N, CA, C and O of each residue as an XYZ file, in Angstrom:
340
protein
N       1.203     -1.232     -0.292
C       0.029      0.458     -0.377
C       1.196      1.053      0.087
O       2.202      0.835      0.762
N       0.489      2.103     -0.725
C       0.806      3.704     -0.935
C       1.164      4.262      0.371
O       0.397      3.833      1.233
N       2.124      5.131      0.870
C       2.349      6.056      1.844
C       1.375      6.780      2.429
O       0.801      6.973      3.500
N       1.435      7.228      0.864
C      -0.550      8.321      1.679
C      -1.226      7.796      2.320
O      -1.492      7.832      3.521
N      -1.625      7.130      1.299
C      -3.312      5.991      1.427
C      -2.972      5.727      3.071
O      -3.644      6.310      3.922
N      -1.424      4.420      3.601
C      -0.893      4.251      4.748
C      -1.473      5.763      5.671
O      -2.239      5.638      6.627
N      -1.001      7.050      5.232
C      -1.172      8.087      6.369
C      -2.838      8.135      6.278
O      -3.373      7.911      7.363
N      -3.378      8.286      5.619
C      -4.503      8.397      6.107
C      -5.040      7.279      6.326
O      -5.530      7.407      7.448
N      -5.174      6.650      6.099
C      -5.302      4.529      7.423
C      -5.532      4.977      8.755
O      -6.557      4.827      9.421
N      -3.882      5.857      9.249
C      -2.959      5.316     10.224
C      -4.475      6.726     11.270
O      -5.209      6.464     12.222
N      -4.297      8.322     10.317
C      -5.335      9.208     10.640
C      -6.492      8.537     11.211
O      -6.533      8.527     12.441
N      -7.696      7.825     10.411
C      -9.310      7.726     10.165
C      -8.649      6.781     11.437
O      -9.288      7.020     12.462
N      -7.274      5.518     11.736
C      -7.994      4.324     12.615
C      -8.042      5.659     13.885
O      -9.106      6.075     14.343
N      -6.509      6.248     14.354
C      -6.637      7.476     15.816
C      -7.857      8.085     15.778
O      -8.316      7.513     16.767
N      -8.743      8.794     15.414
C     -10.074      9.803     15.119
C     -10.793      9.118     15.811
O     -11.418      9.548     16.780
N     -10.810      7.238     15.161
C     -11.827      6.598     15.623
C     -11.573      6.424     16.863
O     -12.465      6.763     17.641
N     -10.117      5.770     17.519
C      -9.539      6.367     18.968
C     -10.150      7.067     19.868
O     -10.605      6.893     20.998
N     -10.057      7.884     19.120
C     -10.171      9.518     20.183
C     -11.541      9.276     20.475
O     -11.932      8.899     21.580
N     -12.702      9.613     18.924
C     -13.888      9.762     19.695
C     -14.007      8.270     20.460
O     -15.027      7.958     19.845
N     -13.871      7.619     20.941
C     -14.216      6.219     21.842
C     -13.645      6.758     23.629
O     -14.071      6.976     24.763
N     -12.256      6.742     22.696
C     -11.907      7.431     24.104
C     -12.660      8.135     25.270
O     -12.975      8.007     26.453
N     -12.793      9.358     23.672
C     -13.513     10.367     24.654
C     -15.033     10.225     25.220
O     -15.660     10.771     26.127
N     -15.352      9.123     24.143
C     -17.022      9.014     25.191
C     -16.499      8.184     26.677
O     -16.808      8.546     27.812
N     -15.696      7.076     26.351
C     -15.492      6.639     27.392
C     -15.148      7.398     29.052
O     -15.530      6.849     30.086
N     -14.349      8.766     29.045
C     -13.650      9.728     30.041
C     -14.914     10.679     29.681
O     -15.174     11.254     30.738
N     -15.424     10.922     29.117
C     -17.610     10.837     29.041
C     -18.512     10.226     30.485
O     -19.085     10.489     31.542
N     -18.113      9.295     29.585
C     -19.795      8.411     30.360
C     -18.928      8.330     31.899
O     -19.607      8.718     32.849
N     -16.998      7.703     32.355
C     -16.336      6.912     33.268
C     -16.454      8.012     34.181
O     -16.715      7.645     35.327
N     -16.323      9.433     33.999
C     -15.786     11.024     34.434
C     -16.636     11.337     34.916
O     -16.940     11.440     36.105
N     -17.444     11.649     33.433
C     -18.839     12.934     33.877
C     -19.883     12.108     34.634
O     -20.475     12.670     35.555
N     -20.201     10.709     34.314
C     -21.348      9.939     35.366
C     -20.847     10.028     36.555
O     -21.320     10.740     37.441
N     -20.036      9.445     36.646
C     -19.608      8.822     37.596
C     -18.730      9.541     38.578
O     -17.981      9.024     39.407
N     -19.039     11.418     38.246
C     -18.298     11.507     39.151
C     -19.045     13.517     39.432
O     -19.895     14.067     40.131
N     -18.119     13.872     38.462
C     -18.970     14.791     38.249
C     -20.281     15.031     38.228
O     -20.703     15.839     39.056
N     -21.592     14.158     36.937
C     -22.698     14.525     37.458
C     -23.239     13.300     38.271
O     -24.076     12.564     37.748
N     -22.733     13.045     39.664
C     -23.025     11.854     40.421
C     -24.466     11.957     40.966
O     -25.524     11.333     40.895
N     -23.786     13.453     41.749
C     -25.374     14.055     41.989
C     -26.381     13.976     42.128
O     -27.174     13.449     42.908
N     -26.372     14.759     40.996
C     -27.395     14.874     40.487
C     -28.560     13.551     39.559
O     -29.788     13.472     39.581
N     -27.574     12.716     38.858
C     -28.227     11.359     39.001
C     -28.220     10.333     40.038
O     -28.522      9.205     39.648
N     -28.064     10.414     40.731
C     -27.974      9.536     42.003
C     -29.664     10.209     42.449
O     -30.326      9.461     43.168
N     -30.204     11.318     42.111
C     -31.597     11.166     41.954
C     -32.653      9.997     41.058
O     -33.792      9.941     40.593
N     -31.882      9.473     41.139
C     -32.504      8.669     39.829
C     -31.663      7.269     40.767
O     -30.571      7.183     41.329
N     -33.081      6.102     40.522
C     -32.276      4.720     41.457
C     -33.385      3.683     40.055
O     -34.453      3.600     39.447
N     -31.320      2.829     40.410
C     -31.278      1.561     38.483
C     -31.487      0.387     39.746
O     -30.649      0.518     40.638
N     -32.350     -0.590     39.925
C     -31.727     -2.144     40.663
C     -32.080     -1.661     41.968
O     -32.153     -2.570     42.795
N     -32.371     -0.278     42.498
C     -32.129     -0.180     43.693
C     -31.294      0.544     44.861
O     -31.215      0.512     46.089
N     -30.542      1.421     43.439
C     -29.081      2.098     43.596
C     -29.140      2.690     43.177
O     -29.812      2.645     42.147
N     -28.458      3.883     43.592
C     -28.804      5.840     42.345
C     -27.848      5.493     41.346
O     -26.791      4.896     41.550
N     -28.377      5.988     40.027
C     -27.766      6.348     39.364
C     -26.273      6.168     39.283
O     -25.702      5.234     38.720
N     -25.509      7.536     40.138
C     -24.375      8.162     39.638
C     -24.299      7.468     40.526
O     -23.627      8.420     40.925
N     -24.286      6.327     41.753
C     -22.876      5.653     42.508
C     -23.155      3.917     40.766
O     -22.119      3.520     40.232
N     -23.937      3.566     40.504
C     -23.833      2.207     39.568
C     -22.969      2.651     38.422
O     -22.146      1.908     37.887
N     -23.239      4.155     37.996
C     -22.387      4.160     36.521
C     -21.512      4.517     37.080
O     -20.696      4.429     36.162
N     -20.606      5.107     38.411
C     -19.225      5.099     39.157
C     -18.386      3.558     39.341
O     -17.176      3.345     39.411
N     -19.902      2.317     39.400
C     -19.750      0.797     39.689
C     -19.226      0.005     38.759
O     -18.190     -0.660     38.738
N     -20.150      0.182     37.933
C     -20.270     -1.304     37.040
C     -20.582     -0.414     35.585
O     -19.741     -0.799     34.772
N     -21.654      0.836     34.832
C     -21.450      1.519     34.382
C     -20.495      1.277     33.547
O     -20.366      0.221     32.928
N     -19.510      2.584     33.456
C     -18.371      3.087     33.189
C     -18.113      1.654     31.767
O     -18.269      1.609     30.547
N     -17.539      0.450     33.116
C     -16.927     -1.192     32.410
C     -18.065     -1.797     31.593
O     -17.605     -2.848     31.146
N     -19.331     -1.651     31.175
C     -20.483     -1.341     30.224
C     -20.238     -0.773     29.417
O     -20.171     -1.316     28.314
N     -20.116     -0.121     29.487
C     -19.619      1.100     28.425
C     -18.804      0.974     27.734
O     -18.782      1.414     26.585
N     -17.760      0.209     28.393
C     -15.721     -0.277     27.519
C     -16.636     -1.184     27.158
O     -17.204     -0.768     26.148
N     -17.070     -2.267     27.511
C     -16.977     -3.613     26.793
C     -17.950     -2.686     25.392
O     -17.579     -3.168     24.322
N     -18.447     -2.165     25.286
C     -19.701     -2.276     24.166
C     -18.832     -0.987     23.681
O     -19.378     -0.669     22.624
N     -17.666     -0.003     23.934
C     -16.995      0.387     23.496
C     -16.306     -0.444     22.204
O     -16.325     -0.423     20.974
N     -15.828     -1.015     23.051
C     -14.571     -2.541     22.167
C     -15.460     -3.042     20.746
O     -15.293     -3.036     19.527
N     -16.261     -3.374     21.506
C     -17.639     -4.262     20.100
C     -17.490     -3.038     19.059
O     -17.045     -3.365     17.959
N     -17.774     -1.788     19.233
C     -17.979     -0.276     18.332
C     -16.715     -0.764     17.702
O     -16.640     -1.262     16.579
N     -15.654     -0.557     18.602
C     -14.519     -0.452     17.921
C     -14.308     -1.406     16.269
O     -14.535     -1.099     15.099
N     -13.529     -3.197     17.241
C     -14.391     -3.708     15.865
C     -14.902     -3.991     15.142
O     -14.417     -4.998     14.626
N     -16.143     -3.506     14.495
C     -16.853     -2.935     13.833
C     -16.292     -1.832     12.868
O     -16.448     -1.688     11.655
N     -15.284     -0.780     14.190
C     -15.420      0.495     12.722
C     -14.361      0.426     11.987
O     -14.109      1.076     10.972
N     -13.412     -0.783     12.778
C     -12.022     -1.049     12.667
C     -11.839     -2.124     11.220
O     -10.873     -2.222     10.463
N     -13.264     -2.904     11.196
C     -13.242     -3.900     10.001
C     -13.823     -3.426      8.729
O     -13.607     -3.818      7.582
N     -15.104     -1.910      9.454
C     -15.420     -1.213      8.298
C     -14.121     -0.518      7.438
O     -13.783     -0.808      6.291
N     -13.729      0.113      8.006
C     -12.246      0.959      7.573
C     -10.903     -0.395      7.083
O      -9.900      0.215      7.454
N     -10.603     -1.158      6.765
C      -9.674     -1.564      6.235
C     -10.248     -2.167      5.365
O      -9.467     -2.577      4.506
N     -11.975     -2.578      5.077
C     -12.685     -3.074      4.273
C     -11.928     -1.806      2.793
O     -11.454     -1.830      1.657
N     -12.283     -0.910      3.869
C     -12.702      0.817      3.054
C     -11.525      1.172      2.348
O     -11.556      1.874      1.338
N     -10.443      0.690      2.868
C      -8.626      0.859      2.745
C      -8.447     -0.204      2.267
O      -7.252      0.085      2.199
N      -8.506     -1.906      1.559
C      -8.656     -2.802      1.451
C      -7.755     -3.077      2.059
O      -6.781     -3.348      1.358
N      -7.492     -3.186      3.826
C      -6.408     -4.030      4.477
C      -7.014     -4.704      5.647
O      -6.546     -4.784      6.783
N      -8.241     -5.222      5.146
C      -8.785     -6.704      5.629
C      -8.632     -8.053      5.052
O      -8.366     -8.401      3.901
N      -8.984     -9.079      6.679
C      -8.636    -10.562      6.245
C      -9.630    -11.419      5.403
O     -10.594    -11.841      6.042
N      -9.550    -11.852      3.677
C      -9.946    -11.584      3.112
C     -10.089    -13.499      3.237
O     -10.780    -14.120      2.429
């Protein structure tokens, strides 16, 4: 693959990672710490929602983001013709 195509592929890969990490940071820091008191007015399974996000919600979001990364990278690989055939 030519160098400019590789650079475009890598830039797109970094963009995907940045967006997904930003989502994860927002959920784990924002919901678990910054907005915890506001979210604690809502209860989920008997626990305050802010506590739930701090303890488990951010982990669930992280796992979902891993699957999203796999899907997005498979699409990117096909787009740049570097997928496993």
